[in-house]
C-alpha distance (Angstrom), angle and dihedral (degrees) to the residues before:
residue distance angle dihedral
X1 . . .
X2 3.79 . .
X3 3.89 99.2 .
X4 3.72 116.9 167.5
X5 3.89 95.8 175.3
X6 3.86 110.2 60.5
X7 3.78 110.6 161.6
X8 3.88 88.9 -177.6
X9 3.87 87.2 73.7
X10 3.79 86.4 76.9
X11 3.83 93.9 54.3
X12 3.77 99.8 44.9
X13 3.89 101.3 110.4
X14 3.85 134.2 10.5
X15 3.99 88.5 -107.9
X16 3.75 90.3 54.8
X17 3.90 92.8 45.5
X18 3.73 90.4 50.3
X19 3.81 92.9 49.2
X20 3.86 90.6 50.5
X21 3.69 97.7 42.7
X22 3.79 111.3 129.5
X23 3.86 96.5 -164.5
X24 3.72 126.1 46.3
X25 3.75 132.5 -167.4
X26 3.80 124.4 -150.8
X27 3.85 129.7 176.3
X28 3.74 91.2 -116.4
X29 3.82 88.5 64.7
X30 3.88 92.4 61.6
X31 3.77 129.8 85.3
X32 3.81 120.6 -163.6
X33 3.85 117.4 -144.2
X34 3.82 112.5 -147.4
X35 3.85 133.2 -173.6
X36 3.78 123.5 -145.4
X37 3.69 119.6 -170.9
X38 3.72 129.6 -159.2
X39 3.87 120.7 -122.6
X40 3.90 98.9 23.7
X41 3.77 123.4 131.0
X42 3.94 93.4 -166.1
X43 3.79 134.9 10.1
X44 3.83 115.9 -72.5
X45 3.84 121.2 -152.4
X46 3.77 121.7 -123.0
X47 3.67 108.3 -128.8
X48 3.73 99.4 -148.4
X49 3.84 91.9 47.1
X50 3.82 109.1 52.8
X51 3.69 110.8 -151.5
X52 3.82 95.6 20.9
X53 3.76 122.9 100.9
X54 3.77 144.6 -176.2
X55 3.74 104.5 -107.5
X56 3.71 133.0 -142.5
X57 3.96 112.8 -133.3
X58 3.87 88.5 -103.4
X59 3.75 96.7 48.9
X60 3.75 87.9 44.2
X61 3.83 90.7 57.9
X62 3.75 91.6 50.4
X63 3.71 94.1 48.6
X64 3.81 92.4 50.3
X65 3.67 89.7 49.8
X66 3.77 92.4 50.9
X67 3.86 90.2 48.6
X68 3.80 91.2 49.4
X69 3.87 88.3 51.4
X70 3.89 89.4 55.3
X71 3.79 90.9 53.7
X72 3.85 94.4 -110.3
X73 3.89 107.0 167.2
X74 3.76 100.7 -133.9
X75 3.83 148.3 -18.2
X76 3.79 126.8 -128.6
X77 3.78 114.3 -150.9
X78 3.83 129.7 -151.3
X79 3.69 123.6 -173.6
X80 3.75 123.8 -148.3
X81 3.95 112.4 -161.9
X82 3.77 124.9 -159.4
X83 3.69 92.7 -135.0
X84 3.88 127.2 45.5
X85 3.87 135.2 -171.7
X86 3.70 142.7 -177.4
X87 3.83 95.7 -88.5
X88 3.84 97.2 32.1
X89 3.82 93.2 -118.6
X90 3.91 89.3 176.8
X91 3.74 89.0 71.4
X92 3.79 95.0 67.1
X93 3.79 96.2 33.8
X94 3.83 109.7 114.3
X95 3.63 86.6 -144.1
X96 3.84 96.0 45.2
X97 3.82 118.0 118.6
X98 3.73 98.4 -103.5
X99 3.75 96.0 48.3
X100 3.76 92.9 43.9
X101 3.84 89.6 50.9
X102 3.82 93.2 47.7
X103 3.74 90.4 55.8
X104 3.72 93.0 48.7
X105 3.91 92.5 46.8
X106 3.81 92.7 45.3
X107 3.76 90.0 51.6
X108 3.81 92.2 46.8
X109 3.77 100.6 50.6
X110 3.83 105.5 12.9
X111 3.83 108.0 -172.4
X112 3.78 94.2 -19.2
X113 3.82 87.4 105.3
X114 3.83 129.5 9.4
X115 3.83 105.9 -97.0
X116 3.82 105.6 -144.3
X117 3.80 128.4 -177.8
X118 3.88 131.5 -160.0
X119 3.65 109.2 -115.7
X120 3.90 101.9 -159.2
X121 3.74 134.2 108.2
X122 3.89 100.4 -136.4
X123 3.70 93.5 95.5
X124 3.70 94.2 53.2
X125 3.77 106.8 37.8
X126 3.79 124.3 88.0
X127 3.76 91.9 -137.9
X128 3.82 92.2 53.6
X129 3.85 95.1 -131.6
X130 3.89 122.5 130.8
X131 3.74 93.5 -119.3
X132 3.85 149.5 27.9
X133 3.71 114.4 -67.2
X134 3.76 124.4 -123.1
X135 3.82 120.3 -138.4
X136 3.78 91.6 -92.2
X137 3.81 92.7 55.1
X138 3.74 95.8 -104.0
X139 3.86 123.9 126.6
X140 3.82 108.7 -94.7
X141 3.83 101.7 -139.8
X142 3.76 98.5 -164.2
X143 3.65 99.9 41.9
X144 3.82 87.7 49.1
X145 3.89 89.4 56.1
X146 3.73 87.9 60.4
X147 3.77 91.9 55.7
X148 3.85 90.2 46.4
X149 3.76 88.9 56.6
X150 3.78 91.1 53.2
X151 3.73 90.6 46.8
X152 3.75 91.5 50.9
X153 3.73 92.9 54.5
X154 3.75 91.4 49.0
X155 3.79 94.1 50.0
X156 3.73 94.2 44.1
X157 3.87 91.1 52.0
X158 3.63 88.4 47.3
X159 3.82 92.1 59.5
X160 3.81 107.2 -96.9
X161 3.75 112.5 150.2
X162 3.75 94.7 -165.3
X163 3.80 129.4 29.7
X164 3.89 116.5 -150.7
X165 3.76 107.1 -143.7
X166 3.79 102.1 -156.8
X167 3.71 103.3 152.8
X168 3.77 96.7 95.2
X169 3.83 94.5 -139.4
X170 3.74 116.1 153.4
X171 3.80 113.2 -104.8
X172 3.79 94.2 11.7
X173 3.81 96.5 130.5
X174 3.88 92.2 53.1
X175 3.81 92.2 44.6
X176 3.73 95.4 51.1
X177 3.87 94.0 40.8
X178 3.86 89.3 56.7
X179 3.77 94.6 48.2
X180 3.76 92.6 47.4
X181 3.84 94.9 47.5
X182 3.80 93.2 44.7
X183 3.80 88.7 53.7
X184 3.81 94.1 49.8
X185 3.80 95.6 -102.8
X186 3.80 99.0 118.4
X187 3.73 93.3 134.4
X188 3.77 94.6 64.0
X189 3.82 110.6 104.4
X190 3.73 125.9 -130.4
X191 3.86 121.9 -141.0
X192 3.91 107.4 -166.0
X193 3.74 115.0 -153.5
X194 3.81 84.2 -147.8
X195 3.83 102.6 165.0
X196 3.77 101.0 34.9
X197 3.71 108.9 157.8
X198 3.78 131.2 -152.2
X199 3.70 91.9 -108.0
X200 3.87 136.6 175.7
X201 3.76 87.0 -148.8
X202 3.90 90.9 82.0
X203 3.86 94.0 74.6
X204 3.78 98.9 107.7
X205 3.80 92.9 42.9
X206 3.69 91.3 57.9
X207 3.80 90.2 55.5
X208 3.83 87.4 49.2
X209 3.78 91.4 57.1
X210 3.81 93.4 37.3
X211 3.83 91.3 -121.5
X212 3.79 118.4 -162.1
X213 3.76 91.9 -163.4
X214 3.71 118.7 150.0
X215 3.82 118.2 -172.1
X216 3.73 118.6 5.6
X217 3.80 144.1 -77.4
X218 3.84 99.4 -114.8
X219 3.73 94.9 123.5
X220 3.93 90.9 66.3
X221 3.80 107.5 18.5
X222 3.74 119.9 76.6
X223 3.89 119.1 -91.6
X224 3.83 109.4 -110.2
X225 3.76 90.5 -132.3
X226 3.78 94.5 63.6
X227 3.84 123.7 85.7
X228 3.74 104.1 164.2
X229 3.85 89.1 50.1
X230 3.89 91.0 62.2
X231 3.77 90.2 55.7
X232 3.87 92.0 45.3
X233 3.80 90.8 55.6
X234 3.83 91.8 50.3
X235 3.85 90.4 51.2
X236 3.86 91.1 51.5
X237 3.75 93.0 48.6
X238 3.80 91.9 50.5
X239 3.83 90.6 52.4
X240 3.86 88.9 51.6
X241 3.71 92.8 55.1
X242 3.81 109.7 -89.8
X243 3.71 116.4 164.5
X244 3.69 93.3 -160.7
X245 3.94 132.8 18.3
X246 3.77 123.5 -153.4
X247 3.95 140.2 -156.3
X248 3.71 114.1 -147.8
X249 3.11 127.4 -142.8
X250 3.78 97.3 23.7
X251 3.77 111.1 -163.3
X252 3.81 98.2 51.7
X253 3.82 92.9 43.4
X254 3.80 103.4 46.9
X255 3.84 88.2 129.2
X256 3.85 91.2 58.4
X257 3.78 88.0 45.2
X258 3.67 93.0 54.6
X259 3.96 93.1 44.9
X260 3.83 90.1 51.9
X261 3.89 93.9 44.1
X262 3.77 91.2 51.2
X263 3.82 94.0 61.2
X264 3.83 108.1 18.8
X265 3.92 113.3 117.6
X266 3.90 86.0 -160.9
X267 3.79 131.7 58.3
X268 3.87 115.8 -78.3
X269 3.65 123.1 -143.3
X270 3.88 133.3 -173.6
X271 3.74 133.0 -152.8
X272 3.84 117.5 -136.5
X273 3.83 92.4 -153.3
X274 3.79 134.8 -146.2
X275 3.63 96.7 -93.7
X276 3.79 93.3 51.3
X277 3.81 88.0 49.4
X278 3.90 91.8 47.4
X279 3.82 94.4 50.0
X280 3.75 93.7 55.9
X281 3.81 91.8 44.4
X282 3.79 91.5 49.5
X283 3.71 95.6 46.2
X284 3.83 92.0 46.2
X285 3.76 92.8 48.3
X286 3.82 88.7 55.2
X287 3.87 89.6 51.2
X288 3.85 92.3 -115.8
X289 3.77 97.6 121.6
X290 3.98 139.7 25.0
X291 3.85 95.6 -102.5
X292 3.87 96.2 -157.0
X293 3.77 96.7 46.8
X294 3.78 91.7 43.3
X295 3.84 91.0 52.9
X296 3.83 93.0 49.3
X297 3.82 93.9 43.4
X298 3.77 92.0 50.8
X299 3.86 93.4 50.2
X300 3.86 91.2 44.2
X301 3.77 89.2 52.4
X302 3.81 92.1 54.1
X303 3.77 89.3 49.6
X304 3.83 93.5 45.4
X305 3.84 89.9 53.3
X306 3.84 87.9 58.2
X307 3.78 111.8 -86.0
X308 3.86 111.6 146.7
X309 3.86 88.6 -161.8
X310 3.81 134.7 10.5
X311 3.75 129.0 -146.9
X312 3.89 106.4 -144.8
X313 3.72 137.0 157.9
X314 3.71 86.8 -130.4
X315 3.74 96.2 58.7
X316 3.75 97.2 113.7
X317 3.88 93.0 42.5
X318 3.87 92.9 50.6
X319 3.84 90.9 45.8
X320 3.88 89.3 54.2
X321 3.79 89.9 52.1
X322 3.82 94.1 46.9
X323 3.79 90.6 49.8
X324 3.80 90.9 48.9
C-alpha cells in the first residue's frame, strides 16, 4: 500500500522512541514521602503498604541520604507520635517526633534535597481530624489556622525548607505566610495541597499515621464529583502566596491536574497516594501485572497530565532505575 503517513516509524526502535518521547522523567522531579515514628528501636513495616516502613530517626537519616545520592528532588516527612490529644500539641513541641526528625534530616542532607514537612494536625490529634474541633464536633476553621501558624513556626525553626499545607482549611496559605514572614522566615516555601479530594484512596496512609479518625473529612476536603472546584481552590491558594499547588490523589484526578496545570502560574505537583501504591503492589504480588512497568507508566501518566513533580512512595526506586 502507498502510505505516506506511517506513525509506526517513530516507534520502531528503543532509540527512536526515546528521541520522540513527549514526556520525560528525571529523579529531580520526584519527592519521597517518609514516616518516622516515636518510640521505635528499629524500622517497622506498614502492613498495607508493602516496602514502606515506620522509620526511627536514625534510619530516616540514612534513607534520606540514600535518596539524595540517587538524585531525588525532595522528601516529605510525616511524624507519628506515641501520644495524641485534642489539639495535637505534639505538632508544635520542639521535642516532638516530627520536629526532632526534621532537624536530624536537615543536618544530614542540608540543601542536597528539599526537606519538606507535612503541616497538618491529623497525625497528632486523638480525634484524627485535620483541625481543632468546635463544641458541636465540627472542625473549627479559624481556630485551626492559629494552630497551623504555630506549627509553621516550629517546622521552619526545625529546618524545614518547604511546608506542605495539607489540611484544606480556608485561608490556610495566607495565614501561614503571614506568620512566617512576620517571624523572619520569608524564605520558607509553601506547598498548598489545593485540590485535595475526600478520597477512599487514603486508606493505607491512615494506617501509616495510626489515624484514630471516625467519620470522614467531607466537610473540608473537595467532593470527588467536582472538577471546577479543584481548579478554583488552586487559584485561591496562588492568590494567597502559595509557591507550589498540588492535586491529590493523582491517578483518579488527572483531569483536575490537567486543568490546574494549564492555568497555574506556579509549579503544579501531584501526590500518588497510598491507595494507588497499594493497588499496584497487591496486583503485582498476585502476578496480575508487570510491577515495574506499571509503576513507570503510572508516574509518566501523572507527568503527562501536567505535574511538574510527583510525590510517590516509589521515588527512590524509580530514581535508581533512571540512573541505571
